[in-house]
C-alpha positions in Angstrom: 95.7 -52.5 39.6 97.0 -54.4 36.6 99.8 -52.3 36.1 100.4 -54.9 32.8 98.0 -52.7 31.2 101.1 -49.8 31.0 98.1 -47.6 32.4 98.2 -45.2 35.3 96.7 -42.0 34.5 93.5 -41.5 33.0 91.4 -37.9 31.6 87.6 -37.9 31.0 85.6 -35.6 28.9 81.8 -35.2 29.1 79.2 -34.6 26.9 75.7 -34.2 27.4 73.1 -34.2 29.8 73.2 -34.6 34.1 73.0 -38.6 33.4 76.5 -38.0 31.6 77.9 -35.9 34.3 76.5 -38.2 36.9 77.9 -41.3 34.8 80.7 -39.8 34.3 81.9 -38.7 38.4 81.3 -42.7 39.4 83.0 -44.0 36.9 86.3 -41.7 38.0 85.6 -42.7 41.6 85.4 -46.3 40.4 88.6 -45.7 38.7 90.3 -43.7 41.3 89.3 -47.0 43.8 91.4 -49.5 41.2 94.3 -47.1 41.8 94.2 -44.9 38.8 95.2 -41.3 38.8 93.4 -38.7 36.9 95.4 -35.6 35.7 93.5 -32.6 33.7 95.9 -32.1 30.1 95.1 -34.7 27.6 98.8 -35.5 27.3 99.3 -36.5 30.5 97.3 -39.6 30.1 96.9 -43.0 29.3 93.8 -43.5 29.0 91.6 -40.7 27.3 87.9 -41.6 28.4 84.8 -39.3 26.1 81.4 -40.6 28.2 79.5 -39.3 25.0 75.7 -37.8 24.1 73.6 -39.2 20.6 70.1 -37.2 21.2 71.8 -34.8 18.9 73.7 -35.3 15.6 75.4 -32.0 16.5 76.8 -33.7 19.9 78.4 -36.9 17.2 80.1 -35.0 15.5 81.6 -33.0 18.7 83.4 -36.0 19.4 84.6 -37.5 15.6 86.2 -33.8 16.0 87.6 -34.8 19.9 88.9 -38.3 18.4 90.8 -36.6 15.6 92.1 -34.3 17.5 93.7 -36.9 20.1 95.0 -38.7 17.8 98.2 -36.6 17.6 98.7 -38.4 21.3 98.9 -41.9 20.0 101.3 -40.9 17.5 103.9 -40.1 20.5 102.4 -42.7 23.0 101.4 -45.9 20.8 100.6 -47.3 24.5 97.5 -44.8 24.6 94.5 -46.1 25.2 91.2 -44.4 24.4 88.1 -45.1 25.4 84.1 -43.9 24.1 81.6 -44.8 26.4 77.9 -44.0 26.9 75.3 -42.6 24.6 77.0 -42.7 20.7 79.4 -46.0 22.4 75.7 -48.5 22.6 74.8 -47.1 19.6 76.9 -47.3 17.1 79.1 -50.5 18.8 81.6 -52.1 16.1 81.1 -49.1 14.1 82.1 -47.2 15.8 86.0 -48.7 15.8 85.8 -49.8 12.4 85.2 -45.7 11.5 87.6 -44.5 13.9 90.5 -47.8 14.2 92.5 -45.4 16.8 90.0 -46.3 20.1 90.5 -49.1 21.5 86.9 -49.2 24.0 83.3 -49.2 23.6 81.0 -49.4 26.2 77.9 -48.5 26.7 75.4 -46.9 28.9 75.1 -49.8 31.0 78.8 -51.2 30.9 80.6 -48.3 31.2 81.2 -49.3 35.1 82.8 -51.9 33.8 86.1 -49.8 32.3 88.5 -50.7 35.0 88.1 -54.5 34.2 88.2 -54.3 30.8 91.4 -52.4 30.5 92.8 -54.5 33.0 91.5 -57.8 30.6 89.5 -59.3 33.1 87.6 -62.8 32.0 84.2 -62.2 30.8 85.4 -58.5 29.5 86.0 -57.3 25.8 87.2 -54.2 23.8 83.1 -53.4 22.9 80.6 -53.9 25.6 76.9 -52.7 24.4 74.6 -55.2 26.5 71.4 -53.7 28.6 71.6 -54.4 32.4 73.2 -54.7 35.3 73.0 -57.9 37.9 72.7 -55.1 40.9 71.5 -52.1 39.5 72.7 -50.5 43.2 76.6 -51.2 42.7 76.4 -48.2 41.1 77.9 -45.2 43.8 76.9 -41.7 44.1 79.3 -38.7 44.0 80.1 -35.3 45.1 79.9 -33.3 41.7 80.9 -30.3 43.7 82.3 -30.6 47.9 78.4 -29.0 48.5 76.0 -30.4 45.7 75.4 -34.0 44.2 73.4 -35.7 41.7 72.3 -38.7 42.9 70.5 -41.4 39.3 66.9 -43.2 40.6 66.4 -44.4 37.8 68.0 -45.6 34.2 66.3 -45.5 30.9 63.0 -44.6 29.4 59.9 -46.7 27.9 58.2 -44.0 26.1 59.9 -44.3 22.6 58.9 -40.8 21.7 59.5 -41.2 17.8 62.2 -38.4 17.8 64.4 -39.5 20.6 67.3 -42.1 20.6 67.1 -42.9 24.7 65.1 -45.7 24.6 67.6 -47.4 22.0 70.8 -46.0 24.4 70.0 -46.7 27.9 67.4 -49.2 27.4 63.9 -49.9 29.6 63.1 -48.1 33.1 65.2 -49.6 36.0 64.6 -48.1 39.1 67.0 -48.1 42.5 65.9 -49.8 45.5 64.6 -46.5 47.8 67.5 -47.8 50.4 69.8 -47.2 47.9 68.7 -43.9 47.2 68.2 -42.9 51.4 71.6 -44.2 51.9 73.1 -42.5 48.7 71.7 -39.3 50.1 73.2 -40.2 53.5 76.5 -41.0 52.5 76.7 -37.6 50.4 75.5 -35.8 53.9 77.9 -36.8 55.4 80.9 -36.0 53.2 79.5 -32.3 53.3 76.8 -32.2 50.6 73.7 -29.9 51.1 71.8 -30.6 47.9 71.1 -32.9 45.6 69.7 -33.8 41.9 67.7 -36.5 41.8 68.0 -38.0 37.9 66.6 -39.5 35.8 65.5 -39.9 31.6 61.9 -39.4 33.1 62.7 -39.3 36.9 58.8 -38.8 37.8 58.0 -42.7 36.4 60.4 -44.0 39.1 58.7 -46.6 40.8 59.7 -49.2 43.2 57.2 -52.3 44.9 55.1 -49.5 46.3 56.9 -46.7 46.4 56.2 -43.6 43.2 58.6 -41.0 42.7 56.2 -39.0 44.9 56.3 -40.7 47.6 60.1 -41.5 46.6 60.0 -37.2 47.5 58.9 -37.2 50.7 61.1 -39.6 52.4 64.2 -38.4 51.6 62.7 -35.1 53.0 61.5 -36.3 55.7 64.6 -39.4 56.1 67.2 -38.0 55.6 69.5 -34.6 56.9 69.8 -32.9 53.1 69.0 -29.5 53.1 67.5 -28.8 49.4 66.9 -31.8 46.7 66.3 -31.0 43.0 65.1 -33.3 40.2 65.0 -33.6 36.8 63.9 -34.5 34.0 59.7 -34.5 34.4 57.8 -36.3 31.7 54.4 -34.4 31.3 52.3 -37.9 31.0 53.7 -39.2 34.4 53.6 -35.9 36.7 50.7 -36.2 38.6 48.9 -33.9 41.4 50.0 -35.8 44.6 53.6 -35.2 43.4 52.8 -31.3 42.7 51.2 -31.4 46.3 54.1 -32.7 47.6 56.7 -30.2 46.4 54.9 -27.2 47.2 54.2 -29.6 50.6 57.9 -29.9 51.4 60.0 -27.6 52.5 63.4 -28.6 50.6 62.4 -29.7 47.7 62.7 -26.7 45.5 60.0 -24.8 43.6 61.2 -25.5 40.1 60.1 -27.4 37.1 61.4 -28.9 34.1 58.1 -30.1 31.9 59.2 -30.6 28.1 56.9 -29.4 25.9 57.7 -30.0 22.2 55.3 -28.5 20.1 52.4 -26.7 20.8 50.8 -28.4 18.0 48.2 -31.9 19.6 48.9 -33.4 15.9 52.9 -33.1 16.0 52.4 -33.8 19.7 50.6 -37.5 18.4 53.0 -38.1 15.6 55.9 -37.9 18.0 54.5 -40.2 20.5 53.7 -38.0 23.4 50.7 -39.2 24.7 49.3 -36.0 26.6 47.1 -33.0 24.5 48.0 -29.4 24.8 44.6 -28.9 26.9 46.0 -31.6 29.6 49.4 -29.3 29.7 48.2 -26.6 30.5 45.6 -28.1 32.7 48.4 -29.2 34.9 50.3 -26.1 34.7 47.6 -24.2 36.0 47.7 -27.0 39.3 50.9 -26.4 39.8 50.5 -22.9 40.0 47.6 -23.2 42.3 49.3 -25.4 44.3 52.9 -23.1 44.6 53.2 -19.3 45.6 55.9 -19.8 43.8 57.5 -21.4 40.8 60.1 -21.6 38.2 59.3 -23.5 35.0 62.1 -24.7 32.1 61.0 -26.6 29.4 61.9 -27.9 26.1 60.6 -27.3 22.4 61.6 -28.7 19.0 60.9 -26.8 15.4 60.9 -28.6 12.1 59.4 -31.5 13.0 58.4 -33.4 10.1 55.4 -31.8 8.9 55.3 -29.2 11.2 53.6 -26.4 9.3 53.5 -22.6 9.9 50.5 -22.8 11.5 51.4 -25.2 14.0 54.6 -23.6 14.7 52.2 -20.8 15.2 50.6 -22.9 18.2 54.2 -23.5 19.7 53.9 -19.7 20.2 51.4 -19.6 21.5 51.9 -21.9 24.2 55.3 -20.3 25.3 53.2 -17.4 25.5 50.5 -18.5 27.6 52.4 -20.4 29.6 55.5 -17.8 30.4 58.3 -20.2 31.2 61.7 -18.1 33.1 63.5 -20.6 30.8 63.5 -22.7 27.4 66.4 -25.3 25.7 65.1 -24.9 22.1 66.0 -26.9 19.2 65.9 -27.1 15.6 64.6 -31.2 15.0 67.5 -33.6 13.3 67.7 -36.8 12.7 68.6 -39.7 14.5 68.8 -43.2 13.0 66.3 -45.7 14.4 64.1 -43.6 15.5 60.8 -43.9 14.0 61.0 -39.9 12.6 63.8 -41.2 10.9 61.9 -42.9 8.3 59.6 -39.9 7.6 60.2 -37.2 5.1 61.8 -34.5 6.7 59.7 -31.9 5.2 60.9 -28.7 6.6 63.9 -26.8 4.9 66.6 -26.1 6.8 66.4 -22.6 7.0 62.4 -23.0 7.6 63.8 -24.4 10.9 66.5 -22.0 11.0 63.9 -19.0 11.1 61.4 -20.7 13.5 64.0 -21.0 15.8 65.4 -17.7 16.0 61.7 -16.2 16.0 61.2 -18.7 19.3 64.3 -18.2 20.9 63.6 -14.4 20.7 59.8 -14.6 22.3 61.3 -16.6 24.9 64.0 -14.9 26.0 61.6 -11.6 25.9 59.6 -13.5 28.3 62.6 -14.7 30.4 63.6 -11.2 31.1 59.6 -10.3 32.2 59.7 -13.2 34.9 63.0 -12.1 36.0 61.9 -8.7 36.3 59.1 -10.1 39.0 62.3 -11.2 41.4 63.5 -7.8 41.5 62.8 -6.3 45.9 62.4 -10.5 46.7 64.9 -11.9 48.5 65.8 -15.1 47.9 68.1 -17.8 49.6 70.8 -19.1 47.7 73.5 -21.4 47.0 76.9 -20.2 46.3 78.6 -22.1 43.9 81.7 -20.3 43.3 83.2 -17.3 41.1 80.9 -16.1 38.2 82.3 -17.9 35.0 83.1 -14.2 33.8 84.4 -11.9 36.5 86.6 -12.8 39.4 84.9 -9.8 41.3 81.5 -11.3 41.4 80.2 -14.6 43.1 77.9 -17.3 41.5 75.0 -18.3 43.6 71.5 -20.2 43.1 68.4 -19.2 43.7 65.6 -21.7 45.4 63.9 -21.4 41.3 67.4 -22.5 39.7 68.1 -19.3 38.5 72.0 -17.7 38.7 72.4 -14.5 40.3 75.3 -12.8 40.7 77.2 -11.1 43.9 79.7 -9.0 44.9 82.6 -11.1 46.6 83.6 -10.5 49.7 85.7 -12.7 52.1 82.9 -13.8 54.7 80.7 -16.1 52.4 82.6 -19.1 50.4 81.1 -21.8 47.9 78.8 -24.2 49.7 76.5 -21.3 52.2 73.2 -20.8 52.2 72.7 -16.9 51.8 69.6 -14.3 52.0 70.3 -12.1 48.5 68.1 -9.1 47.9 67.4 -8.9 44.0 68.7 -5.4 43.1 68.5 -6.0 38.4 67.9 -8.5 36.0 68.5 -9.2 32.2 67.1 -12.7 30.1 69.7 -15.2 31.6 70.9 -13.8 35.2 69.6 -11.8 38.0 71.7 -9.8 39.9 71.8 -8.9 43.4 73.6 -8.1 47.2 73.7 -10.1 50.7 71.2 -8.6 52.8 70.9 -9.3 57.0 67.4 -10.6 57.7 65.9 -11.0 61.4 
């Protein structure tokens, strides 16, 4: 470590998706390997890092708010350095420092792992770095998210350019890790005690390395490593194949949960969004998924109030939700992102109408989520214990095969990282409740 930079400790805050969490974990590992020490409190750090999200304006506003709040630390300690990395850094570049002058470093999505080089002033680095591309993608080392679970990024970037989405602009074109890298990453995590992994990509099922597509990669990970459970996200309806669905049904290690964003129930809106599938095609894939899986948990993303979305088209979205019956959904009001194609459209849906539509959608999905969870009652779910409930130390939190949270009474016999058979006794719209049972 270069002591001349007066940096010995760091604190990191992460915003956004699992990809950002995975990137932060890798960055933390890189900094620790270089001799820097992570601290829990911001006022104990010589370097404050903000790994950011740009998917919605609200995410960026949160970062601006935090950057304003931490300025007090810089006033007390002139040697404190502040780094903004990730998607917001990629989108704004030099503009970010002009808007927030007390920010020292701005590193984009492909350059954030070079932060140790930047703070040490190594040749070829600068305070603002947003160029895309790695000379060697596989230098990015996977790390554990918890002692028993981990994220492995199998691809970075996206080529779809949906009209509303900033991701292709801040993450760049799709780059896929090699099969050997992924298999060795899984084995490394297994050796460290990990029992469950999540394979990540902006569009995970578009993975392609030489002759290996995503369905074959899943088979290779399941059959050639000792990992016990495999999850993945996020999938694009355009790229999910019947062969992938067959693999999910055939490989016991691959968990029965698919996140498949529909975004809208209107074919016109989908075409305008650049989604390149129809609702009929989407329903046919859902039907095939359920045909090939005795049990499957489905989640989705939905945008309401897209520019020019009519009331009738919003009703089409509600119809899709009623027909598919998602277990969970992430639901949002449309917000314009600078640089995207839809930012040039006239936003003809009033904000109060967007809010009303979102409230109706959330109410419908909550009722369906409740009904979907009722079907779990009486079943035994082999679940991974993750720790205490966020609300009560009297309950342990576990995760079922279908990626649902289940709460059980605390017992000294059970520790985080164990798989246990849990009989589901009750359920609400968001959580299952159960007890550990003996299974012959």
